[in-house]
C-alpha positions in Angstrom: 157.5 101.3 62.1 155.1 103.9 63.0 152.3 101.4 63.7 154.7 99.5 66.0 155.4 102.7 67.9 151.7 103.4 68.4 151.2 99.9 69.8 154.1 100.3 72.2 152.9 103.7 73.4 149.4 102.3 73.9 150.7 99.3 75.8 152.8 101.5 78.0 149.8 103.7 78.8 147.6 100.7 79.7 150.3 99.3 81.9 150.9 102.5 83.8 147.1 103.0 84.2 146.6 99.5 85.5 149.6 99.9 87.9 148.1 103.2 89.2 144.9 101.4 90.0 146.2 98.1 91.3 149.5 98.9 93.0 148.1 101.1 95.9 145.8 98.2 96.8 148.6 95.7 96.8 151.0 97.9 98.8 148.5 98.8 101.4 147.0 95.4 101.9 146.8 95.8 105.7 144.4 98.7 105.2 141.8 96.3 103.8 141.5 94.6 107.2 141.3 97.7 109.3 137.9 98.3 110.9 135.8 101.1 109.5 135.2 103.9 111.9 131.8 105.6 112.2 131.0 109.2 112.8 127.7 108.3 114.4 127.7 109.5 118.0 127.0 107.0 120.8 123.5 106.6 122.1 122.7 109.2 124.7 121.9 108.2 128.3 118.2 107.6 128.9 116.8 110.2 131.3 115.5 108.9 134.7 111.9 110.0 133.9 111.7 107.5 131.0 110.8 104.1 132.5 111.0 100.6 131.2 107.3 100.6 131.0 107.3 101.6 127.3 109.8 98.9 126.4 107.7 96.3 128.2 104.6 97.5 126.5 106.2 97.1 123.1 107.4 93.6 124.1 103.9 92.6 125.1 102.5 93.9 121.8 105.1 91.8 119.9 104.3 88.8 122.0 100.5 89.2 121.3 101.2 89.7 117.6 103.3 86.5 117.5 100.6 84.5 119.4 97.7 85.7 117.3 95.8 87.4 120.2 96.3 90.8 118.6 94.7 89.7 115.4 91.6 88.7 117.4 91.5 92.2 118.9 91.5 94.0 115.6 89.2 91.7 113.7 85.9 93.5 113.0 82.8 91.8 114.4 80.4 90.3 112.0 77.7 92.8 111.2 74.2 91.9 112.2 71.3 91.3 109.9 67.9 92.8 110.6 64.6 91.3 109.5 62.4 94.1 110.8 62.9 97.7 111.7 64.9 98.4 114.9 62.7 99.8 117.7 63.1 103.4 118.7 65.6 104.2 121.3 63.8 105.2 124.5 65.6 108.5 124.8 65.6 109.3 121.1 64.7 113.0 120.6 63.3 112.5 117.0 64.5 115.5 115.2 67.7 115.8 117.2 70.7 113.5 117.6 70.9 111.4 120.7 73.3 109.2 122.6 72.9 105.6 123.6 73.5 104.2 127.1 77.3 104.1 126.5 77.3 107.8 125.4 77.9 106.9 121.7 75.9 108.8 119.0 72.9 106.9 117.7 72.7 106.9 113.9 70.3 105.1 111.5 70.7 103.4 108.2 68.3 101.8 105.7 69.0 98.4 104.2 67.5 98.6 100.7 68.6 95.4 99.1 70.8 92.3 99.2 72.4 90.8 96.1 74.3 87.6 95.4 76.1 89.2 92.4 78.4 92.0 93.3 77.9 93.7 90.0 74.1 94.0 90.7 74.8 95.5 94.1 77.2 98.0 92.6 74.8 99.0 89.9 71.9 99.5 92.4 74.2 101.5 94.7 75.2 103.7 91.7 71.5 104.2 90.7 70.7 105.3 94.3 73.7 107.7 94.2 72.5 109.2 90.9 69.1 109.9 92.5 70.8 111.8 95.4 70.9 109.1 98.1 74.0 108.3 100.2 74.4 104.6 99.4 77.1 102.1 100.3 77.6 98.3 100.2 78.6 95.9 102.9 79.4 92.2 102.5 78.1 90.6 105.7 75.9 88.1 107.3 75.3 84.5 106.3 76.1 83.6 102.8 77.9 85.8 100.3 75.3 88.6 100.0 76.2 92.2 99.2 73.9 94.3 101.1 73.1 97.9 99.9 72.4 100.6 102.5 71.4 104.2 102.4 72.7 106.4 105.2 73.8 106.8 107.9 71.6 109.5 109.3 71.8 111.0 112.8 68.0 111.6 113.3 65.6 108.7 113.1 63.0 111.0 111.7 65.3 111.8 108.8 65.8 108.1 108.2 62.0 107.5 108.2 61.6 110.4 105.8 64.3 109.0 103.5 62.5 105.6 103.7 59.3 107.3 102.4 61.3 109.0 99.6 62.7 105.7 98.5 59.3 104.1 98.5 57.8 107.0 96.4 60.7 107.9 94.1 62.4 104.6 93.6 59.5 102.2 94.4 61.7 100.0 96.6 59.9 97.5 98.7 61.1 95.8 101.9 63.3 98.6 103.2 64.6 97.9 106.7 65.5 100.7 109.2 68.3 99.8 111.6 70.6 101.4 114.0 73.9 102.1 112.4 76.9 100.6 114.2 80.3 101.8 112.9 82.8 99.0 112.7 
């Protein structure tokens, strides 16, 4: 009889617990359909000094993005390939930095190699770095060549001096000096 009493007590407990959870929801059914109220304050009035120009500008940018015009604006131009050293800038001061006609700083870089296999370009770049040169790689131009560069340097005289060091120290032939154009 004792087992039967335990089962009854357990059944009563489960029933009371279930009723405590379910009964309030059944009795207050209308509450489920009441709208939820937010404590977020309403949007403040926009001051007079804020014009609709900013909203229009954002709309124009979204329209450009959707039409593809914006992508054309942010696409980097194709880097140029040089076959011979760039000529000196007429107003280049040699040992000092200079500006071009547009007022942008003139910098110089050395193209020291071009490789079809990226692993060869990376290995050559790492060798140059181990020997104390600032080297980097660009994929550019016709074909799928990885070009290895040393630089950039502000003074052309420093670039020419680095070119001589590369010829003497690394025995690299066909180094091309060109004006560095940041992309």
